[in-house]
C-alpha positions as CSV (number, residue, x, y, z in Angstrom):
1,M,3.5,-37.6,38.5
2,A,0.9,-40.4,38.2
3,A,1.7,-40.8,34.4
4,S,5.4,-41.2,35.3
5,L,4.7,-43.9,37.8
6,A,2.4,-45.7,35.3
7,T,5.2,-45.6,32.6
8,V,7.7,-47.0,35.1
9,G,5.3,-49.8,36.0
10,G,4.7,-50.7,32.4
11,V,8.5,-50.8,31.6
12,A,9.1,-53.1,34.6
13,Y,6.3,-55.3,33.5
14,L,7.7,-55.6,30.0
15,G,11.2,-56.3,31.4
16,V,9.9,-59.2,33.5
17,G,7.9,-60.6,30.6
18,F,10.9,-60.4,28.3
19,A,13.1,-62.2,30.8
20,H,10.6,-65.0,31.0
21,L,10.3,-65.2,27.2
22,H,14.1,-65.3,26.8
23,E,14.3,-68.1,29.4
24,A,11.6,-70.1,27.5
25,L,13.4,-69.7,24.2
26,G,16.6,-70.9,25.7
27,D,15.0,-74.0,27.1
28,R,13.4,-74.7,23.7
29,A,16.7,-74.4,21.8
30,T,18.4,-76.8,24.3
31,E,15.6,-79.3,23.7
32,T,15.9,-79.0,20.0
33,A,19.7,-79.6,20.0
34,T,19.2,-82.7,22.1
35,L,16.7,-84.3,19.7
36,A,18.8,-83.7,16.5
37,P,20.5,-87.0,15.2
38,A,24.3,-87.5,15.1
39,P,25.9,-86.9,11.7
40,V,26.2,-90.1,9.5
41,P,29.4,-90.5,7.6
42,A,29.1,-90.3,3.9
43,A,28.5,-93.7,2.1
44,P,29.7,-94.5,-1.2
45,A,27.5,-93.6,-3.9
46,V,25.3,-96.4,-5.0
47,V,23.1,-96.1,-7.9
48,A,19.9,-97.4,-6.8
49,A,16.3,-96.6,-6.6
50,S,15.2,-93.5,-4.4
51,P,14.5,-94.4,-0.8
52,A,11.3,-93.4,1.0
53,P,11.3,-90.1,3.0
54,D,12.4,-90.2,6.7
55,P,9.8,-89.0,9.2
56,D,12.4,-87.8,11.7
57,S,14.0,-85.6,9.0
58,A,10.6,-83.9,8.3
59,A,10.1,-83.2,12.0
60,L,13.6,-81.9,12.3
61,D,13.0,-79.5,9.5
62,E,9.8,-78.3,11.1
63,M,11.5,-77.7,14.4
64,R,14.3,-75.8,12.6
65,N,11.7,-73.7,10.9
66,E,10.0,-73.1,14.2
67,L,13.4,-72.3,15.8
68,A,14.1,-69.8,13.1
69,A,10.7,-68.2,13.7
70,V,11.3,-68.1,17.4
71,R,14.7,-66.6,16.8
72,Q,13.0,-64.0,14.6
73,Q,10.6,-63.3,17.4
74,L,13.5,-63.2,19.9
75,T,15.2,-60.6,17.7
76,T,11.9,-58.6,17.5
77,V,11.5,-59.0,21.3
78,S,15.1,-57.9,21.8
79,Q,14.5,-54.9,19.7
80,N,11.3,-54.2,21.6
81,Y,13.2,-54.8,24.9
82,A,15.9,-52.4,23.8
83,Q,13.3,-49.8,22.9
84,A,11.4,-50.5,26.2
85,N,14.7,-50.3,28.1
86,T,15.4,-47.0,26.4
87,N,11.9,-45.8,27.3
88,Y,12.5,-47.1,30.8
89,Q,15.7,-45.1,31.1
90,Q,13.9,-42.0,29.7
91,A,11.0,-42.6,32.1
92,G,13.5,-43.1,34.9
93,D,15.2,-39.9,34.0
94,K,11.8,-38.2,33.9
95,L,10.9,-39.8,37.2
96,L,14.1,-38.5,38.8
97,A,13.4,-35.1,37.3
98,L,9.8,-35.2,38.6
99,A,11.1,-36.5,42.0
100,A,13.5,-33.6,42.1
101,Q,10.7,-31.2,41.1
102,N,8.4,-32.8,43.6
103,N,11.0,-32.3,46.3
104,Q,11.4,-28.7,45.2
105,L,7.6,-28.3,45.3
106,Q,7.5,-30.0,48.7
107,A,10.1,-27.6,49.9
108,Q,8.2,-24.7,48.5
109,L,5.0,-26.0,50.0
110,A,6.7,-26.4,53.4
111,D,8.1,-22.9,53.1
112,A,4.7,-21.6,52.1
113,A,3.0,-23.5,54.9
114,A,5.6,-22.0,57.3
115,R,4.9,-18.5,55.9
116,V,1.1,-19.1,56.2
117,K,1.6,-20.4,59.8
118,S,3.7,-17.4,60.6
119,A,1.2,-15.1,59.0
120,Q,-1.6,-16.8,60.9
121,E,0.3,-16.4,64.1
122,E,0.9,-12.8,63.3
123,R,-2.8,-12.3,62.5
124,D,-3.8,-14.1,65.7
125,A,-1.4,-11.8,67.6
126,A,-2.8,-8.8,65.8
127,D,-6.3,-10.0,66.6
128,R,-5.3,-10.4,70.3
129,R,-3.8,-6.9,70.3
130,T,-6.9,-5.5,68.5
131,K,-9.1,-7.2,71.0
132,T,-7.0,-6.0,73.9
133,A,-7.1,-2.5,72.4
134,E,-10.9,-2.7,71.9
135,Q,-11.3,-3.8,75.5
136,A,-9.1,-1.0,76.7
137,L,-11.0,1.4,74.5
138,N,-14.4,0.2,75.6
139,A,-13.2,0.3,79.2
140,S,-12.0,3.9,78.6
141,K,-15.2,4.8,76.8
142,S,-17.2,3.3,79.6
143,S,-15.1,5.1,82.2
144,N,-15.3,8.3,80.2
145,A,-19.1,7.8,79.6
146,M,-19.6,7.2,83.3
147,Q,-17.5,10.2,84.2
148,L,-19.4,12.3,81.6
149,A,-22.7,11.0,82.8
150,K,-21.7,11.8,86.3
151,T,-20.6,15.2,85.3
152,L,-23.8,15.7,83.4
153,D,-25.9,14.6,86.3
154,T,-24.0,16.9,88.5
155,G,-24.5,19.7,86.0
156,K,-28.2,18.9,85.8
157,H,-28.5,18.9,89.5
158,Q,-26.7,22.2,89.8
159,L,-28.8,23.6,87.0
160,Q,-32.0,22.4,88.8
161,Q,-30.8,23.9,92.0
162,S,-30.0,27.1,90.2
163,E,-33.4,27.1,88.5
164,V,-35.1,26.4,91.8
165,E,-33.1,29.2,93.5
166,R,-33.7,31.6,90.6
167,T,-37.5,30.7,90.6
168,T,-37.6,31.2,94.4
169,L,-35.9,34.5,94.1
170,Q,-38.1,35.5,91.2
171,N,-41.2,34.6,93.1
172,R,-39.9,36.5,96.1
173,V,-39.3,39.5,94.0
174,Q,-42.7,39.3,92.4
175,Q,-44.3,38.9,95.8
176,L,-42.4,42.0,97.0
177,E,-43.5,43.8,93.9
178,M,-47.1,42.9,94.5
179,D,-46.8,43.9,98.2
180,L,-45.3,47.2,97.0
181,Q,-48.1,47.7,94.5
182,A,-50.7,46.9,97.2
183,T,-49.0,49.4,99.5
184,Q,-49.0,52.0,96.8
185,I,-52.7,51.3,96.1
186,R,-53.5,51.7,99.8
187,A,-51.4,54.9,99.9
188,N,-53.2,56.2,96.8
189,Q,-56.5,55.4,98.4
190,L,-55.4,57.2,101.6
191,D,-54.3,60.2,99.4
192,A,-57.6,60.2,97.7
193,K,-59.4,60.1,101.0
194,N,-57.2,62.9,102.3
195,Q,-57.9,65.0,99.2
196,Q,-61.6,64.3,99.6
197,L,-61.5,65.4,103.2
198,Q,-59.5,68.5,102.2
199,Q,-62.1,69.3,99.6
200,Q,-64.9,68.8,102.1
201,Q,-63.1,71.1,104.6
202,L,-62.5,73.7,101.9
203,A,-66.2,73.5,100.9
204,A,-67.2,73.9,104.6
205,D,-64.6,76.7,105.3
206,P,-63.2,78.2,102.1
207,Q,-60.8,80.5,104.0
208,R,-59.1,77.6,105.7
209,I,-55.7,76.4,104.4
210,P,-55.2,72.7,104.6
211,S,-52.7,71.7,107.3
212,A,-50.8,69.5,104.9
213,A,-50.0,72.5,102.7
214,V,-48.9,74.9,105.4
215,G,-45.3,73.9,105.4
216,N,-45.0,74.2,101.6
217,A,-47.2,77.3,101.1
218,P,-45.6,80.7,100.4
219,A,-45.6,83.4,103.1
220,A,-48.2,85.6,101.4
221,R,-50.8,83.0,100.1
222,P,-53.9,84.7,98.6
223,A,-57.3,83.7,100.0
224,M,-58.9,80.8,98.1
225,V,-61.8,81.8,95.8
226,P,-65.1,80.4,96.9
227,P,-67.0,78.4,94.2
228,E,-69.8,81.0,94.1
229,A,-67.3,83.6,92.8
230,I,-66.3,81.6,89.7
231,P,-68.0,82.7,86.5
232,P,-70.8,80.5,85.2
233,E,-68.7,79.2,82.3
234,R,-66.1,77.8,84.8
235,K,-68.5,76.0,87.0
236,P,-68.4,72.7,85.0
237,L,-64.7,72.7,85.6
238,S,-65.1,73.4,89.3
239,A,-66.7,70.0,89.8
240,G,-64.1,68.4,87.6
241,P,-61.3,67.7,90.1
242,H,-63.5,65.4,92.1
243,A,-64.5,63.3,89.1
244,Q,-61.0,63.6,87.7
245,N,-59.4,62.3,90.9
246,R,-61.8,59.4,91.0
247,T,-61.1,58.5,87.4
248,S,-57.4,58.9,87.8
249,G,-57.3,56.8,91.0
250,A,-59.4,54.0,89.4
251,S,-57.2,54.1,86.2
252,S,-53.9,53.9,88.1
253,E,-55.2,51.2,90.5
254,L,-56.6,49.1,87.6
255,E,-53.3,49.6,85.7
256,R,-51.3,48.5,88.8
257,L,-53.5,45.4,89.2
258,L,-53.0,44.4,85.5
259,A,-49.3,45.1,85.8
260,S,-49.1,42.8,88.9
261,T,-49.6,39.9,86.5
262,G,-46.2,40.6,85.0
263,L,-47.7,41.8,81.7
264,D,-46.5,44.9,79.8
265,V,-49.7,46.9,80.1
266,D,-48.5,49.7,77.7
267,R,-47.7,47.2,75.0
268,L,-51.1,45.5,75.4
269,L,-52.9,48.8,75.3
270,H,-51.2,49.8,72.1
271,G,-52.4,46.5,70.7
272,L,-56.1,47.6,71.2
273,D,-57.9,49.1,68.3
274,S,-59.0,52.2,70.3
275,A,-55.7,52.8,72.0
276,P,-54.6,56.4,71.3
277,G,-51.3,56.9,69.5
278,E,-48.4,58.8,71.0
279,G,-47.8,62.5,70.4
280,G,-49.8,65.7,70.5
281,P,-49.5,68.8,72.8
282,Y,-48.2,68.6,76.3
283,I,-50.9,68.5,78.9
284,A,-50.0,68.4,82.6
285,L,-51.6,65.7,84.8
286,N,-53.4,68.3,87.0
287,D,-54.7,70.1,83.9
288,P,-58.5,69.7,83.5
289,R,-58.0,68.7,79.9
290,A,-56.3,65.5,81.0
291,A,-59.5,64.1,82.4
292,P,-60.9,62.9,79.0
293,L,-57.7,61.2,78.2
294,D,-57.5,59.5,81.5
295,R,-61.1,58.3,81.2
296,Q,-60.2,56.9,77.8
297,R,-57.3,55.1,79.3
298,L,-59.5,53.7,82.0
299,E,-62.0,52.4,79.4
300,D,-59.1,50.8,77.5
301,L,-57.8,49.2,80.7
302,K,-61.3,47.8,81.3
303,R,-61.5,46.4,77.8
304,L,-58.1,44.9,78.3
305,A,-59.1,43.4,81.6
306,K,-62.1,41.7,79.9
307,M,-59.8,40.2,77.3
308,L,-57.2,38.8,79.8
309,P,-57.6,35.4,81.5
310,L,-58.3,36.8,85.0
311,A,-61.1,34.5,86.1
312,A,-60.7,31.2,88.0
313,P,-61.2,28.0,86.0
314,L,-63.2,26.4,88.8
315,N,-66.1,27.8,90.9
316,Q,-64.8,26.1,94.0
317,Y,-61.3,24.6,94.4
318,R,-58.3,24.1,96.7
319,I,-54.8,24.8,95.5
320,G,-52.9,21.4,95.7
321,S,-49.6,22.5,94.2
322,G,-48.4,26.1,93.4
323,F,-46.4,27.5,90.6
324,G,-42.6,27.1,90.7
325,P,-40.2,24.7,92.4
326,R,-41.6,21.6,94.1
327,I,-40.9,17.9,94.8
328,D,-42.3,15.9,92.0
329,P,-45.2,13.8,93.3
330,L,-44.2,10.7,91.2
331,N,-40.4,10.5,91.3
332,H,-40.0,12.6,94.4
333,R,-37.2,14.7,92.8
334,A,-36.8,18.5,92.7
335,S,-38.7,19.9,89.7
336,F,-40.3,23.0,88.3
337,H,-44.1,23.2,88.2
338,P,-45.3,25.4,85.3
339,G,-48.8,25.9,86.6
340,L,-51.3,25.4,89.4
341,D,-52.9,22.1,90.5
342,L,-56.5,22.9,91.6
343,D,-58.2,20.1,93.6
344,A,-62.0,19.6,93.2
345,P,-64.4,16.7,92.9
346,Y,-64.1,14.3,89.9
347,R,-65.9,15.6,86.7
348,T,-66.3,19.2,88.1
349,T,-67.0,21.6,85.3
350,V,-63.9,23.5,84.0
351,Y,-64.5,27.0,82.7
352,S,-62.5,29.3,80.4
353,T,-60.8,32.0,82.3
354,G,-61.1,34.6,79.6
355,A,-62.5,35.2,76.1
356,G,-60.5,33.7,73.2
357,M,-60.2,31.0,70.6
358,V,-59.7,27.3,71.2
359,I,-56.4,26.4,69.5
360,F,-55.9,22.8,70.7
361,T,-58.0,19.9,71.9
362,G,-56.5,16.5,72.4
363,T,-53.9,14.6,74.3
364,M,-50.4,15.8,75.2
365,D,-47.6,13.8,76.7
366,G,-47.7,14.0,80.5
367,Y,-50.8,16.3,80.4
368,G,-53.5,13.8,79.3
369,R,-56.5,15.4,77.7
370,V,-55.8,19.1,77.2
371,V,-57.6,22.3,76.0
372,E,-55.7,25.4,75.0
373,I,-57.2,28.8,74.5
374,D,-55.5,31.8,72.7
375,H,-56.5,35.1,74.3
376,G,-54.5,37.2,72.0
377,H,-51.4,39.3,72.7
378,G,-49.3,36.1,73.0
379,I,-51.3,34.9,76.0
380,V,-52.4,31.2,76.0
381,T,-54.1,29.2,78.8
382,R,-53.8,25.5,79.2
383,Y,-56.3,23.1,81.0
384,A,-54.9,19.6,81.5
385,H,-55.8,16.2,83.0
386,L,-59.4,16.6,81.8
387,H,-61.8,13.7,81.9
388,R,-63.8,15.1,79.0
389,I,-63.5,17.9,76.5
390,L,-66.6,20.0,75.7
391,V,-65.2,22.4,73.0
392,A,-63.7,22.0,69.6
393,K,-60.6,23.5,67.9
394,G,-61.3,26.8,66.3
395,Q,-64.3,27.6,68.6
396,R,-64.5,31.0,70.1
397,V,-65.4,31.1,73.7
398,A,-66.3,33.8,76.2
399,V,-65.2,34.1,79.8
400,H,-66.6,31.4,82.1
401,T,-67.6,29.1,79.2
402,P,-67.7,25.3,80.1
403,I,-64.8,23.7,78.2
404,G,-64.3,20.4,80.0
405,E,-64.7,18.2,83.0
406,L,-62.0,17.7,85.7
407,G,-60.2,14.3,85.5
408,S,-57.0,12.5,86.1
409,T,-55.7,11.6,82.7
410,G,-52.0,11.7,81.8
411,R,-49.2,11.9,84.4
412,S,-51.4,12.4,87.5
413,T,-51.8,10.9,91.0
414,G,-55.5,11.8,91.3
415,P,-58.4,14.0,90.0
416,H,-57.3,17.6,89.7
417,L,-57.0,20.4,87.2
418,H,-53.6,21.5,86.0
419,Y,-53.9,25.1,84.9
420,E,-51.2,27.1,83.1
421,V,-50.9,30.7,81.8
422,R,-48.3,31.1,79.1
423,V,-47.1,34.5,77.8
424,D,-45.1,34.3,74.5
425,G,-44.5,30.6,75.2
426,T,-43.2,31.1,78.7
427,A,-45.1,29.8,81.7
428,V,-46.1,32.5,84.3
429,D,-47.8,32.2,87.7
430,P,-51.5,31.9,87.1
431,A,-52.2,32.9,90.7
432,K,-51.3,36.5,89.9
433,F,-53.9,36.6,87.2
434,M,-56.5,35.1,89.5
435,R,-55.7,37.6,92.3
436,A,-55.7,40.5,89.9
437,G,-59.1,39.3,88.5
438,K,-60.6,39.4,92.0
439,N,-59.3,43.0,92.6
440,V,-60.5,44.1,89.2
441,V,-64.0,43.0,90.1
442,Q,-63.8,45.0,93.3
443,I,-62.6,48.1,91.4
444,N,-65.4,47.7,88.9
445,D,-68.0,47.3,91.6
446,R,-66.8,50.7,93.1
447,Q,-67.2,52.5,89.8
């Protein structure tokens, strides 16, 4: 495009120059014709001497020569002009073609610009629709999320309420079981006392039939044999029932106390090295041969009692929060408390509640400084919020071994000991173990 305009400009410039040159040559020819002398008529020939050359004639010849040269130049310029004019025409044609092409390109550019504008408008509209859809989607997501969160909170609340109700019922059932076991223990004690009184009455009056057995006795009951009439080889067995009754009563009472913790006593006894295997001949409970087996079971129960965490972790304490559902002391919401909070002065010595191995010493989230002891059979005790730890991981400890000092580390509102008992990873009520431990001591003191 620029080259075409330059060509057109050059042709125009040459045309103007040629016009000026043609005008100058015309003026010069007019001037030359004016200066030329009029023709002189021919004179008769005179034979004379040659005249001297005329200066005007020489100038005229020079001007004629110059005119011829100018005419030659004019011819050349005319030819150049014709060529330039031809070039000009060609350039004009090219210019027209380029102008037409330019118009076509301008039209195409305008059409492309229109399409681009339309596409831009469509894209803007699409962006607006996308933004509107995203806003609607976000609003829907937010609404759904809020609804889901609300539903989740409601479900959590209902689950917590169900857990609280379940735990309350479970604790009530456990309490009723403990009351029933205590009643059974008292009934067994009364039965043992009645049997002892009956034995004393029989010893005082061998011919007397106990009143409790009158209704169930057959019509023709033979007289009881006095101890003196029994052969000598049977005398050791004659004293057996008293010892057997005492052993059987202690064994059953101790077993009930251990069972009151919620543990499977039979499973634990089978885990002992000296626990007898199952099988063998049938021996009735009232058979004198059952006494050694019952004594063995009593010894196994005593060994098991020494292995279980039945002692208290503090010498003196007050229960600040029990096991089970409660209102959380920090956020004041319904929660489940997996242990006991025992209140005592700051830095009071904390003791192991049973023999075992220390499996953890350190910090736990929410518990602060913690000591955990494995007592075997899947039973682990946890002592939390300690100010100071006095044992190391892997250390074996006996019952009532100092393991730490009471503190207020972790999620705590003040100095106290958080004490847990876990059986196979599940938290159980430590108060049952502590109550069973006190009763076990009383039974051992009576032996």
